[in-house]
N, C-alpha and C positions, 0 to 999 in steps of 0.2 A: 504493499499500499504506500502510495507517494504520500509524504507529509508535507504540510504547509509550513511557510516560515514560522507563523505563530506555534506550530505544533513543535518544531525543533526548539525554539525557545524555551517553551514550557518544559520540554524534556531536559533541557540543561538545566533549569530551575529546580526539577524534581530531584536530580541527581546532587546538585548542590544543596538542597534542604535535607537530603537524607545523610549527606557527609558531615554536616555540622550544624550545631544549633546557635540561634542568635544570642550573642553576648552583649550586653550593654555595658560599655566602659564606665567605670565609677565616676570618672571625671565629667561625663555627659549628665550625670544626675545629681552632681554637687548643686545644692541651693545657690541661687544667684541673689546675694544680700541686697543688691542695688534695686533689683525687681521686687523683692520682698518688702523693702522699705517703701517703695511707691505705691504697693498695693495696701500696706499697712496704714498709709496716711489718708486713705480715702475716707471722705465723709459720708455721711448718709446720702442717698441718692446721688452718688457721684461715680464717675467712671474714668477710667485710664486706659490707654492703648499701650501695649507691650511690643517690642521687636518681634521679628519672625522667629518661630521655635526652631530649636536645633531638632535635625532629623537622624535618628539612629536607625539604620536599616541595613538589610543585606538582599535588596529587591534584585540587583542585577541590572544590566543596561537595557533589558527589554522592556522594564517598567517605566522608563523616563517619560513616555507619551500618555500614560495611563493615569489621568487626574494629576500628573506631575508629582506623585508620591514622594519621589526622591528628593523633591524640593520642598513640598508643602505638608507632607504627611497623607493621611488617608482622604480627608474631606468627606462632604456629605454624599451619600449614594442613594438616590431616589428615595424610597421609604426606609432606608437605613440611616437614621440620624441619632437615636438615643445613645446617651453615653452613661452607664451605671457608675455611680460613685462606689470606690473600694476603700472602706473606711480604715482597714488595717494597713493598706499600701499608701493611703493618701495621694491617690490617683484615680483618673477616670478611664474607663475601658471604652473601647470601639471596635465593632467588626460588622460584617453584613455585606450582602451581595447587591450589585445594581441589578436592573431589570434585564437587560441583555447587553448593553454597552457602556463604556468602551471595554468593561471586563466584568468577570462573575468570580471573584477570588474567594478564598477561605482564609484570609489572613486575620491576624488579631493583632491590636495595638493598644497602648496605654499612654495617657497624657500626664506628666507631671508639671504642674504650674510652678512650683518653687524652683525647678530647674529649668522651665519653659522649654520642655524637651518632649518630642514625641519617639517612643521606642517601640519597634516592631518586635512584638513576642513571638508570633509564628509566621515563619517565611511562607509565603502562599506556594502551595505544591500542585494546584490544579486551577485552570481557567474553564469553569462550566460555560463555555460560549463557543459557537461556530460549529463547523463541520466535524462529525466523529472521524477520528484517524486512529492510526496505530498508537499515538500517544495515549488515547484514552485506554486502550486496550493494556499499555504498559503500566499506566498510573493507577487504575481504578481496581477495586476489589470489593466483593460482597461478603462481609464479616459479620456473623450474628444477626443477620437481617438488616444491617445497615450498609449503604453504599458509601464506601469511603475511599481515600486515598491510602497507598501502602504505608505512607508514613502515620496515617491516622486521622487526618483532617475530613471534614465534611466534603462530600462529593455531589451533594445536591444543595447546595447553600441557600438560604432564603433572604428576603430582606428581614430585618429585625422587627419593623413596625415598632410597637411599643412593648412587645412580647419577650424581652431581655432584662434580667436584673442580676445583683450579685448576692450570693449567700455567703455572709461572713463566717458562719460556723464550718461550713464544708471549704471556705476560701476558694469558691468556685463561681464563674459565670453560669448563669442558667438560661438556655435559649430555648424558646418554643419556635423550632426551626421548620415551620410549616411552609411548603413551596408547591405550586401546581406541578403537574407532570411534564413540565417542559423539559425535552431532550432525555426524559427519563427512561423510556422505552429503549431509546437507542442506546443509552449508557449501560443499561443492563445486558442489552444484547452483546455489547462489546466484552463483557466478562462473563457470558454464557447463562445469564439469570434472566428471570421473568418477575414481573410484579408481584406475583403470589409468593414470591420467595422473600419479600420485604417484611420486615417487624410491622405489625398491625397495630401496635400502641401508639401514644403521642410522640410525634418526632423530637424528642428532646435531645440537646446536646450541652455538655458542660465543657467549660475552658477553664484550666488551673493556670493562673498567672505565674505562681511560682515554679512550676514545672515545664511551663510554656507548651502545653499539651491539650489537645482536643480528645474528648471521650464521649461516645453516644451513651444514652441513659435509658436503659430498659426499666420499666416500672410494672408494678403488680396492679391488676384491675381491683375494683371497678375503676375504668379510667373517666377523666372528665369529658363533658361534651366537646367534640373537636370543632375547630374553625379551619377552613381552609388556608385562611390568611387573615392578618389584621387584628389579631388577639392581643391583649395586654397582659403583662405578668410584672408584679411588683413584689419585693421582699416586705414583707409586714413583720416588724420587730416585735410587736405584741404577740404574735403567734410562733415568732422564731422560724418562720418557713416562708419561701416564695408562694405566691398566690396567683393562679392562672385565671383570668376574667374572660370568659365567653358568653356573650349574651347576659343572661339573668344569672348565671352560675359563676360561683367563687370556689375554686378548688385548690386546696393548700397541698403543697408537695412536701413530702418527708424523704429528704435526700438519705437519711440514715436507713430507713426501712424501705426505702424505693417504692412508696406507696402514695396514694392521694386520699385526700379527706373532703368529701363535699360539703360545703355550707347548707345548713338546714333551713335557712331563711332566704326566702325568695323575695326580691324586690323588682324593680323595672329592669328592662333589658338595656345593656349598652350596646350602641352600634359598633360595627367593625372600626378600626382605625381611631380609636378613642385614647386620649391621654390620660393617665392615671398617676397620682402620687399618694404617698402615706404621710398624713399628719401625725407625727409621734407624739406631739403634745395633746391634741384633743383625742388621741385614738380613733382617728377618722380617716377614711379613704375618699379622695376627691377625684372626681372624673369630669372630663370637658370635651365637648365635641360640636362641631358645626362649622359653618353655617348649614342649617338643614335645608334640604334640597329646595330650590326655587325660592328661598327666602334669604333674609339676612340674620335670621335667629340663631344664636348658639345656646347650647344647653349644658348646664352644670349638674351635677349629681354628687351626693355624698353617702356615704355607708359607714356606720359605727361598727367599731370592733369592740366586742363585749363577750364576755364569758367564753373566751377562747374561739370565737366564731366571727364571721363577717355577717352583719345583720341584714344586708341587702341594700340595693341602691334606692334612693329617694331624689327625685328631681327637685332642686332648690332655687334654680335660677334659669329662666327663658328670656333672652335679652339681645336686641340688636346692637347694645352698647357694651359689647364683649368681644375678646379677641377670637380669631380663628382657633379652632381646635382639630387639628388634624395631624397625624403622625408623619406626614411628608412635608409639612409646610411650617409646623410649630413645634416647640418643645416646652414641656411643663415640669417644673421640679418643686420640691418642698423646701423653703428656706428655714433652716433650722433655727436661726438666730431670731427671726421676726416672729415665726409660727405661720405665716403666710405663704401661698403659692406663688411662684413666679413663672410667667409664660412669656416666650420670646417668639415672634413672628419673624420667619426667615425672609418672607417676601418684602413687608414694610420695615424691617428692622425696629419694630415697636416692641417695648417691653411693658408687660401688665403684672399687676398683683391682684390675689384673690384673698378676701377675708371671709373664712368660713362662718364666723360668728354674724357678720353683716350680710353674708349671702351676696356680696358684691364684687365686681371687677372695677380696677381703677387703671387707666392709662397713664403711666409715669413719664416724667419729663426729666430725665438724667442731666445733671450739670457735669462739667468736666469735658473730656474728650469725646467727640462725637464720631459716629460711623457715617461715612460718605459713600457717594457711589463709587470713588476710587477704591473703596474697601472691598474687593471682589472675592469671590470664592463660592463654593457649595458649603454652606455654613452648617456647623454642628456645634452643640453647645451643652453645658452641664452646670449644675451649682457646685461649688467646692465650700463644704462647711468647715474645712479647716483654715480657709482664709476669709470666709465669710464674703464670698463674691460669687456672682453670676458671670460665668466664662463663655464667651464666644469665639470661636476659632474659625479664620478665614484662610485666604490664599496668602500667607506670609505675614499675618498680624493676628493679635490676640486683643480682645477687648474685656475688661473686668468691670464690673458694676456692682457696687455695694448699695443694697436697698435700705437698710436700716443699720446704724452703728452698733 
């Protein structure tokens, strides 16, 4: 079989990835005092811009044209925007595939604000895109019902939507990696397998940052109601477990027992592609979505966490004076210092706050450094509780915003 140039490049990548693991030099992760001092001086409702992050990677020359990762890091990827915070590492995590172009990689990254550094934790060893060639046959394997690379990474990578979180007990990223059967039949055929050979349970994957390793997760039934895509998952500290939200169902995942526990309290149903955060002070979950089709109305729900269970979703706000709630266009996180939620709209670059007590959204007007049209990039962002700032990452720049001092 004749290989394409891309297939040859990816074959070289696979050999390189198998030969050595990514090592981040200690010097690259040394805190930068001048940047930390600049962040520490921020007042309430003030923002500052930081210079381009350092990029620590072993991507190879083939990746130079793919989102310019060697220059800027991963950047946003369609519906892959969410950055879970890893409390023990004091860093934010990123992974997730594009839809089809310019690539569909299984790489994994973390961003360290103190060092202003992107570190590639898992060197991508498969590009799930384009024509099936001998490269796919050489790279893929079906193991225990999961299609993966011989190195171990996922070979049917999904968008993350809002279905990814971090479990500090297991020290693992937990990903509901649900993806339509795009190229699936052809990939299975390349390794002599069929769809009936696949694991029938929820498509869960774990990533262990310390070991820089992917691992598929088999679980015992009864399984949660499945979603083809667009589900939400959040770690709920009151339960000490990640919880998967599909429709009206809230199902907690026990990574020790490898099993699920469904909530007994049914509330309203969440649409797909909804943003969710956990308010640890109020023991409350907050969800936001919209605008509703053919309207300008955005909807916010809350759900109490009581007696070791999620109590079900209740609609608390329907308003045209609210931000867009969509996991491909906005990001929403809990501000641990203020107790409010913060939402950043990638399109308008506006930042909003939500107060659950008042059930009200407020559009904020930050002082300090502004984002302008010159600040380009496919944006991703997260809230950094260690430094009390909302962090937005673009193409060679970082914007830090302090909501309340």
